[in-house]
N, C-alpha and C positions, 0 to 999 in steps of 0.2 A: 296861650298868651294873655288872654282875658283873665284867667284865674289868677295868673302871676301879678298882673297889675292890680287886680282887686286886694289880692293879699298884701302887697307891697303898701297900698294906700292904707289899708286897715291897720298895718304894723306901725306906720308913720303915726297915724292918727292916735293910736292907743299908747304910743310912747310919748307923744306930745300932750296927750289929755288923758292921764291915767283915769280921770273920773268917768271917761266915756269908754272904758275898756269893755264893760259889760254890753254896752251898745253896740260895740265894734264886733264882738263875738256873735251878737245876734245878727247883724248885717253879714257877717262871714257866714254863718249857718244858712242864710236865706240865699245868698250869692252861690253857695256851693250847691244847694238844691236845685236852683234854676239852671245852673250850668249843667248839672246831672241830667235834667230832662233833655 
């Protein structure tokens, strides 16, 4: 559930602010790694 929420937030942010798309990907990668641990 946490992963879905994070993904949903990142998707909305990247869609609303395309300039922060790269930052969203970085946060997504970090979140996935943390959840993987």
